[in-house]
C-alpha positions as CSV (number, residue, x, y, z in Angstrom):
1,M,36.2,-18.6,112.2
2,A,39.9,-17.4,111.9
3,V,42.8,-19.0,109.7
4,V,45.6,-20.6,112.6
5,T,49.6,-21.6,111.1
6,M,51.5,-23.9,112.0
7,R,53.5,-22.0,112.9
8,Q,51.0,-20.4,114.6
9,M,50.2,-23.6,116.5
10,L,54.3,-24.0,117.3
11,E,55.0,-20.4,118.6
12,S,52.4,-20.3,121.4
13,G,53.4,-24.5,122.7
14,V,50.4,-26.3,120.7
15,H,50.9,-30.2,122.4
16,F,51.0,-32.4,119.3
17,G,51.7,-35.8,121.3
18,H,54.1,-38.5,121.8
19,Q,56.6,-40.5,121.0
20,T,55.5,-44.0,120.4
21,R,57.9,-45.9,122.2
22,R,56.6,-43.5,125.7
23,W,52.6,-44.8,125.8
24,N,50.9,-45.7,128.6
25,P,48.9,-49.1,126.9
26,K,44.8,-48.4,128.7
27,M,45.0,-44.9,126.9
28,K,45.3,-47.9,123.3
29,R,41.4,-47.0,122.4
30,F,42.0,-43.1,122.6
31,I,45.1,-42.9,120.5
32,L,43.9,-43.3,116.5
33,T,47.3,-43.8,114.4
34,D,50.7,-42.9,114.4
35,R,52.6,-40.3,111.9
36,N,56.1,-40.5,111.9
37,G,56.8,-41.8,115.5
38,I,54.3,-39.8,116.8
39,Y,51.0,-40.7,118.3
């Protein structure tokens, strides 16, 4: 399996989450944690 760097992920447009203030309460059971204001 190839090793993927953070730079490669950012360049390819990987989605890392939403700001914690923008969330749908119906998705609560799927949200594991928040880090630096991002779910």
